[in-house]
C-alpha positions in Angstrom: 102.5 -1.7 22.5 104.0 0.9 24.8 105.0 4.5 24.5 108.4 5.6 25.6 109.3 8.8 27.3 110.5 10.1 23.9 107.2 9.4 22.4 108.3 6.4 20.4 105.8 3.6 19.8 107.1 0.2 20.8 105.7 -3.3 20.2 106.2 -5.8 23.0 106.7 -9.4 21.8 105.1 -12.0 24.1 108.3 -14.1 24.0 110.4 -11.1 25.1 111.3 -9.9 28.6 108.1 -8.0 28.9 105.0 -10.2 28.7 101.3 -9.7 28.4 99.2 -10.5 31.3 98.2 -14.2 31.3 94.8 -14.4 29.6 93.9 -17.4 31.7 93.7 -15.1 34.8 90.7 -13.4 33.2 89.1 -16.6 32.1 87.3 -17.9 29.0 84.1 -19.8 28.2 84.5 -23.5 29.0 83.0 -24.2 25.5 81.3 -22.4 22.7 78.0 -24.0 23.9 78.3 -22.1 27.2 78.7 -18.8 25.3 75.7 -19.5 23.0 73.5 -20.6 25.9 74.5 -17.6 28.1 73.8 -15.1 25.3 70.5 -16.9 24.7 69.6 -16.3 28.3 70.6 -12.7 28.1 68.5 -11.7 25.1 65.5 -14.1 25.5 63.5 -13.0 28.5 59.9 -12.6 29.6 59.5 -9.8 27.0 59.6 -12.5 24.3 56.6 -14.1 25.9 54.4 -11.3 27.0 55.4 -8.3 24.9 56.0 -9.4 21.3 52.8 -11.5 20.8 50.6 -8.6 22.1 52.4 -6.1 19.8 51.9 -8.4 16.9 48.2 -8.7 17.6 47.7 -5.0 18.3 49.6 -3.8 15.2 48.0 -5.7 12.4 48.9 -9.3 13.0 51.2 -10.7 10.3 51.7 -7.2 8.9 53.7 -6.3 12.0 56.4 -8.6 10.7 57.2 -6.1 7.9 58.4 -3.2 10.2 59.8 -5.7 12.7 62.0 -7.4 10.1 63.1 -4.0 8.7 64.3 -2.8 12.1 65.9 -6.2 12.7 68.0 -6.1 9.6 68.9 -2.4 9.8 69.4 -1.9 13.5 69.1 -5.2 15.5 71.6 -7.5 13.7 74.2 -4.8 12.8 74.4 -3.4 16.4 74.3 -7.0 17.8 77.3 -7.9 15.7 79.1 -4.7 16.4 78.9 -5.1 20.2 79.8 -8.8 20.1 82.8 -8.2 17.8 83.9 -5.3 20.0 84.1 -7.5 23.1 85.8 -10.4 21.3 88.4 -8.1 19.7 89.4 -6.2 22.8 88.9 -9.1 25.3 87.5 -6.4 27.6 84.2 -5.7 29.3 81.7 -3.0 28.4 83.7 -0.1 29.8 87.4 -0.8 29.2 86.7 -2.0 25.7 86.4 1.7 24.7 89.9 2.4 26.0 91.2 0.1 23.3 89.0 1.5 20.5 87.8 5.1 21.2 88.9 6.3 24.6 87.0 9.6 24.3 83.7 7.7 24.3 84.4 5.5 27.4 81.5 7.4 29.0 79.2 5.2 27.0 80.4 2.2 28.9 79.7 3.9 32.2 76.3 5.1 31.0 75.2 1.6 29.9 76.3 0.1 33.2 74.3 2.6 35.2 71.2 1.4 33.1 72.1 -2.2 33.9 72.2 -1.4 37.6 68.8 0.3 37.4 67.5 -2.7 35.4 68.9 -5.3 37.8 67.3 -3.5 40.7 63.9 -3.1 39.1 63.3 -6.1 36.8 64.1 -8.7 39.4 60.8 -7.7 41.1 59.2 -9.6 38.2 61.0 -12.7 39.5 59.7 -12.0 43.0 56.1 -11.9 41.7 56.7 -15.1 39.7 58.0 -16.9 42.7 54.9 -15.8 44.7 52.6 -17.2 42.0 54.7 -20.4 41.7 54.4 -21.1 45.4 50.7 -20.3 45.3 50.3 -22.7 42.4 51.2 -25.6 44.7 48.0 -25.3 46.7 45.1 -27.8 46.3 43.1 -25.1 44.5 44.5 -22.1 42.7 43.8 -19.1 44.9 42.8 -16.9 42.0 40.3 -19.4 40.6 37.4 -18.5 42.8 36.0 -15.9 45.2 35.5 -16.4 48.9 39.0 -15.7 50.0 39.8 -13.1 52.7 41.1 -10.7 50.1 38.1 -10.8 47.9 35.4 -8.1 47.9 31.7 -8.3 47.5 31.9 -7.5 43.8 34.0 -10.5 43.1 32.4 -12.9 40.5 33.6 -16.1 38.9 32.9 -15.9 35.2 30.7 -18.8 34.0 29.0 -19.2 37.4 27.9 -16.0 39.2 28.4 -14.0 36.1 26.0 -16.0 34.0 23.1 -15.3 36.3 23.9 -11.7 37.1 24.1 -10.1 33.6 22.9 -6.7 35.0 26.1 -6.6 37.2 28.5 -6.7 34.3 29.7 -3.1 34.8 30.5 -3.5 38.5 32.0 -7.0 38.8 35.7 -7.8 39.4 37.4 -11.1 38.6 39.0 -13.2 41.3 42.3 -13.3 39.4 42.3 -9.5 39.3 41.6 -9.2 43.0 44.3 -11.8 43.8 46.8 -9.7 41.8 45.8 -6.3 43.1 44.8 -7.1 46.7 46.7 -10.3 47.7 50.0 -10.0 45.8 50.5 -6.2 45.5 47.9 -4.7 47.9 48.2 -1.9 45.5 47.9 1.7 46.7 46.2 4.6 45.0 49.3 6.0 43.3 53.0 6.7 43.4 52.3 9.3 46.0 51.5 6.6 48.5 54.2 3.9 48.5 52.8 2.3 51.7 54.5 -0.5 53.6 56.7 -3.3 52.4 55.0 -6.5 51.3 57.2 -8.9 53.3 56.1 -12.0 51.4 57.3 -10.3 48.2 60.4 -9.1 50.0 61.3 -12.8 50.9 60.8 -13.8 47.2 63.0 -10.9 46.2 65.7 -12.1 48.6 65.4 -15.6 47.2 65.9 -14.2 43.6 69.0 -12.3 44.6 70.5 -15.3 46.4 70.0 -17.5 43.3 71.5 -14.8 41.1 74.5 -14.5 43.4 75.4 -18.1 43.3 75.0 -18.2 39.5 77.6 -15.5 39.1 80.0 -15.8 42.0 82.6 -17.8 40.1 82.4 -15.7 37.0 81.9 -17.2 33.6 82.6 -20.7 35.0 79.5 -20.7 37.1 77.5 -18.5 34.7 78.1 -20.8 31.8 77.2 -23.9 33.8 74.0 -22.3 35.1 73.0 -21.4 31.5 72.8 -25.1 30.6 69.6 -25.3 32.7 68.2 -21.7 32.7 68.5 -21.3 29.0 67.2 -24.7 27.9 64.5 -25.6 30.3 62.2 -22.6 29.3 62.1 -24.1 25.8 60.9 -27.4 27.3 58.1 -25.7 29.2 57.3 -23.5 26.2 56.9 -26.6 24.0 54.7 -28.2 26.6 52.5 -25.1 26.8 52.4 -24.8 23.0 51.2 -28.4 22.5 48.7 -28.0 25.3 47.5 -24.7 23.9 46.9 -25.7 20.3 44.9 -28.8 21.4 42.4 -26.7 23.3 39.0 -25.8 21.8 39.0 -22.3 20.4 42.8 -22.2 19.9 42.4 -21.7 16.2 40.5 -18.5 16.7 43.2 -17.2 19.0 45.9 -17.9 16.5 43.9 -16.2 13.8 43.6 -13.1 15.9 47.4 -13.2 16.5 48.4 -13.4 12.8 45.5 -12.1 10.8 47.1 -9.4 8.6 45.6 -5.8 8.5 47.5 -4.0 5.7 46.0 -0.6 6.7 48.0 -0.6 9.9 51.2 0.0 8.0 50.2 3.6 7.6 50.2 4.1 11.4 53.5 5.5 12.6 53.0 3.9 16.0 53.2 0.5 14.5 56.8 1.3 13.3 57.6 2.8 16.6 56.5 -0.4 18.4 58.6 -2.5 16.1 61.7 -0.5 16.7 61.4 -0.4 20.4 60.7 -4.1 20.5 64.0 -4.8 18.7 66.0 -2.7 21.1 64.1 -4.1 24.1 64.6 -7.8 23.2 68.1 -7.8 21.8 69.8 -6.2 24.8 71.4 -3.6 22.5 73.6 -0.8 23.9 73.6 -2.3 27.4 77.1 -3.8 27.3 75.8 -7.4 27.7 77.0 -8.5 24.3 80.4 -6.9 24.7 81.1 -8.4 28.0 80.0 -11.9 27.0 81.9 -11.7 23.7 85.0 -10.7 25.6 85.3 -14.3 27.0 85.4 -15.8 23.5 88.5 -17.2 21.9 90.0 -14.5 19.6 89.4 -16.5 16.4 85.8 -17.4 17.2 83.4 -16.8 14.3 81.2 -14.3 16.0 79.7 -13.2 12.6 77.8 -16.5 12.2 77.0 -16.7 15.9 75.2 -13.4 15.8 72.9 -14.5 12.9 72.1 -17.7 14.7 71.3 -16.0 18.0 69.2 -13.3 16.3 67.2 -15.9 14.4 66.7 -17.9 17.6 65.6 -14.8 19.5 63.0 -13.7 17.0 61.8 -17.3 16.4 61.2 -17.7 20.1 59.0 -14.6 20.1 56.9 -15.9 17.3 56.5 -19.3 18.8 55.6 -17.7 22.1 52.8 -15.9 20.4 51.3 -19.3 19.3 51.5 -20.6 22.8 49.9 -17.5 24.4 47.1 -16.8 21.9 46.0 -20.4 21.6 45.3 -20.3 25.3 43.6 -16.9 25.0 41.5 -18.3 22.2 40.4 -21.1 24.5 39.5 -18.6 27.2 37.3 -16.5 24.8 35.7 -19.7 23.6 34.8 -20.7 27.1 33.5 -17.3 28.2 32.0 -16.1 24.9 33.8 -12.8 24.9 35.9 -11.0 22.3 39.7 -11.5 22.5 40.2 -7.8 22.6 38.7 -7.8 26.1 41.3 -10.2 27.4 44.5 -9.5 25.4 47.0 -7.5 27.4 50.8 -6.9 27.3 53.4 -7.0 30.0 52.6 -8.0 33.6 48.9 -8.0 32.8 49.4 -10.9 30.5 51.6 -12.9 32.8 49.9 -12.3 36.1 46.2 -11.8 35.1 45.2 -13.1 31.7 47.3 -16.3 31.5 46.6 -17.4 35.2 42.9 -16.8 34.4 43.1 -19.1 31.4 45.1 -21.7 33.3 42.4 -21.8 36.0 39.9 -23.0 33.4 42.0 -26.0 32.3 42.0 -29.5 33.7 44.8 -30.0 36.2 45.4 -26.2 36.4 48.2 -26.5 39.0 50.5 -28.4 36.6 50.1 -25.8 33.8 50.5 -22.9 36.3 53.7 -24.3 37.6 55.0 -24.8 34.1 54.2 -21.3 33.1 55.7 -19.5 36.1 58.7 -21.8 36.1 59.3 -20.7 32.5 58.9 -17.0 33.4 61.3 -17.4 36.4 64.0 -19.0 34.3 63.6 -16.6 31.4 64.0 -13.7 33.8 66.7 -15.3 36.0 69.3 -15.8 33.3 68.8 -12.3 32.0 69.3 -11.1 35.5 72.4 -12.9 36.3 73.9 -12.2 32.9 73.5 -8.5 33.7 75.3 -9.0 37.0 78.1 -10.9 35.2 78.5 -8.0 32.8 78.8 -5.5 35.6 81.3 -7.7 37.4 83.3 -8.2 34.2 83.6 -4.5 33.6 84.5 -3.6 37.2 87.1 -6.3 37.5 88.6 -5.2 34.1 88.8 -1.7 35.5 90.8 -2.9 38.6 92.3 -6.2 37.6 95.2 -6.2 40.0 93.0 -5.5 43.0 89.9 -7.7 42.3 91.5 -10.8 40.8 93.0 -11.9 44.1 91.5 -14.2 46.7 87.8 -13.7 47.3 87.7 -10.0 46.5 85.5 -10.5 43.4 83.0 -12.6 45.4 82.9 -10.0 48.2 82.3 -7.2 45.7 79.5 -9.2 44.0 78.0 -9.8 47.5 78.1 -6.1 48.2 76.5 -5.2 44.9 73.7 -7.8 45.3 73.1 -6.6 48.9 72.8 -2.9 47.9 70.6 -3.6 45.0 68.3 -5.9 47.1 68.0 -3.1 49.7 67.1 -0.6 47.1 64.7 -3.0 45.5 62.6 -3.1 48.7 61.0 0.2 47.6 59.6 -1.8 44.6 57.9 -4.4 46.7 55.9 -1.8 48.7 52.2 -1.2 48.1 53.0 1.4 45.5 56.1 -0.2 44.2 54.5 -1.2 40.8 54.1 2.5 40.0 57.8 3.1 40.7 58.7 0.1 38.6 56.8 1.4 35.6 58.4 4.8 36.0 61.9 3.3 35.9 61.0 1.0 33.0 59.6 3.9 30.9 62.3 6.5 31.5 65.5 4.7 32.4 65.7 1.1 31.3 64.3 1.3 27.7 63.2 3.7 25.0 65.0 7.0 24.4 68.0 6.1 26.5 68.9 3.0 24.5 68.3 4.9 21.2 70.7 7.6 22.2 73.3 5.1 23.3 72.9 3.2 20.0 73.4 6.4 18.0 76.6 7.3 19.9 77.8 3.7 19.6 77.3 3.7 15.8 79.0 7.1 15.3 82.0 6.3 17.6 82.8 3.0 15.9 81.8 3.7 12.3 82.9 7.4 12.0 85.5 8.0 14.7 87.3 4.7 14.9 86.5 3.9 11.3 84.1 1.2 9.9 86.7 0.0 7.4 89.3 -0.3 10.1 86.9 -2.2 12.3 86.1 -4.5 9.4 89.8 -5.2 9.1 89.9 -6.2 12.8 87.0 -8.5 12.3 88.6 -10.1 9.3 91.7 -10.8 11.3 89.6 -12.5 14.0 87.3 -14.7 12.0 89.5 -15.3 9.0 87.3 -13.9 6.3 85.7 -10.5 5.4 82.0 -10.2 6.1 79.8 -8.8 3.4 79.6 -5.0 3.1 76.0 -4.6 4.3 77.0 -4.4 7.9 79.5 -1.7 7.3 77.1 0.5 5.4 74.4 -0.1 8.1 76.9 1.2 10.7 77.8 4.2 8.7 74.5 5.4 7.4 71.4 3.2 7.9 71.5 2.4 11.6 72.2 6.0 12.8 69.5 7.4 10.5 66.9 4.9 11.6 67.8 5.4 15.3 67.7 9.2 15.0 64.3 9.0 13.2 62.9 6.7 15.9 64.3 8.9 18.6 62.7 12.1 17.2 59.3 10.3 16.7 59.4 9.1 20.3 60.1 12.6 21.6 57.4 14.2 19.5 54.8 11.5 20.4 55.7 11.7 24.1 52.7 11.9 26.4 52.1 11.7 30.2 52.8 8.3 31.5 49.7 6.3 32.6 49.2 3.2 34.7 46.5 0.8 33.5 45.1 3.6 31.2 43.5 5.3 34.2 46.1 6.6 36.7 48.1 9.5 35.3 51.5 10.1 36.9 51.9 13.5 38.5 54.2 16.0 37.0 56.8 15.7 39.7 57.1 11.9 39.1 57.7 12.6 35.4 60.4 15.1 36.2 62.1 12.5 38.5 61.9 9.9 35.7 63.6 12.2 33.2 66.2 13.2 35.8 67.0 9.5 36.4 67.4 9.0 32.7 69.8 11.9 32.3 72.0 10.4 35.1 73.2 7.7 32.7 73.3 9.8 29.5 75.1 12.7 31.1 78.1 10.5 31.7 78.9 10.5 27.9 79.6 14.3 27.6 81.0 14.5 31.1 83.6 11.9 30.3 84.6 13.7 27.1 85.1 16.9 29.0 87.1 15.0 31.7 89.4 13.4 29.1 89.9 16.7 27.3 90.8 18.4 30.6 93.1 15.6 31.7 94.9 15.2 28.3 98.6 14.6 28.3 101.3 14.2 25.6 102.5 16.2 22.7 100.8 16.2 19.3 103.8 14.3 17.9 103.0 11.4 20.2 99.4 11.3 18.9 100.7 11.2 15.3 103.1 8.4 16.1 100.2 6.4 17.6 98.1 7.1 14.6 100.9 6.1 12.2 101.3 2.8 14.1 97.6 2.1 14.0 97.5 2.8 10.2 100.5 0.5 9.5 99.4 -2.3 11.8 95.6 -1.7 11.4 95.3 -2.8 14.9 95.6 -6.4 13.8 96.7 -8.8 16.5 99.3 -11.3 15.3 99.5 -14.4 17.5 103.0 -13.5 18.5 102.2 -10.0 19.8 100.4 -8.6 22.8 97.0 -7.3 21.6 96.6 -5.1 24.6 97.4 -1.4 24.5 99.3 -0.8 27.7 98.6 3.0 27.6 95.3 4.5 26.4 95.3 7.4 24.0 95.3 10.7 25.9 94.1 13.8 24.1 94.9 17.5 24.6 92.0 19.8 24.0 93.8 21.4 21.1 94.3 18.0 19.5 90.8 16.8 19.7 89.4 17.7 16.3 92.6 16.7 14.6 92.5 13.4 16.3 88.9 12.8 15.2 89.9 13.8 11.7 92.8 11.4 11.7 90.7 8.6 13.2 88.2 8.8 10.3 90.8 8.5 7.6 90.8 4.9 6.2 94.2 3.1 6.4 
């Protein structure tokens, strides 16, 4: 569709003199399997292994599934489907897709990609730690299994040996696995005020991680899809191996009981519901543009509705199975040491780099199980990382297609992005880098920022563009009309739940702590909130920019609206389904355009 100088709306037939850009230049998935595996890699990451099982244990065991499933059905699946369908319908990345649907909200695309850049720069440090542990696992004896190394202190004790004969020293001992993590790997400083020097061994592991990510993405979806065959499937092999090994260990049954034992009283605790909601947003990559960019490479008639249900089921199923693998091993560790599981159960990096290595060191042939575990963590993190990079590249190339789809310009741009992010990431492998990582994770890469983006996304699609109209677009794509549940979730349920969760998260906000002991200074908290507003501020700033730059008479806006109503933005196979000129709004036309956009065809 084009707009003439007289304001007339014209359709351009693909067989006419004016042709749509050749879709092959942008590329598509080599097969549907590549798409499924790549999305699997994007949404299934280390958080499924180290975050969900702990939250389930902490929040009432099996009872936690009630709020978890509620948030999954009201927010997770509807938003997952919305983003995927948006990308497939527009065949555009996470930024330019809004030009085709709701140009005034294009700032959401920029905001989500700022968060992706922050995430890519910070979360890849977890890969650097994992590579460090993987290489350390290849030694004749696991270096965290015993004391006597140059980084150990006099208070280091090996539980089961020195500890058994020194009961009076319980309050002052430190475990070798803890000292390996804090003194050998991190050489951790006293706080964020003291970043210290760069840990060059970690810096080399960081460089290795970026090199691997670069070559997984450098040829676009062709290389990303091929890499996903290994990075998305091998973690399941290692998870199955660890699960079988874990459930056959003595004490495994007690660990699984701790994991699933239901405590009904926990449902009255608002924090349980908050944890369930944040876990859904955390593990489903919602509002980051991942799903939109990946869906944009699908064939137009792909059944994305069924794909979303299968992928969501697989994601949550992986989290549940990971809990059995993790807590069976924790049960074995408590059985061997005679301690309560509450003393060893942790979430996040503490589980991956302290608790599980400690348990592995007590098994026969510990090197094998350690290599399996850290290889799984690396692959889970690696595909999430390079999918994020692919989404950024997709959006940037879609912004400047004529400039970046020539020669090796895309590859050079990717190299520049990886280089800059790697240099910025050096601050996270300093002696105080872990404090900075937690600050970014808490304020920028999860929580309130994703909730606000989800609210804006639901409102823009369901109320501004129109949920009924979007349903018509989806029907044209997949060949049948989905049930009405999704539409009503987009209109009412999802925004309400997101707003309620956001309000609760703000009211319950407290000063950020590290390891429940170190309290972040006020200036660090201010910096964290400032960084979070960098991304979110792009939404209102873009609206103001579009209003100030608006062009075209009101009659042109009405003609566009009339054409949309008559065609319902359906894409017949014989017509170009790319709007060659975005809608441009005058300030005086804004509220009228919003009103027009919310009228059902």
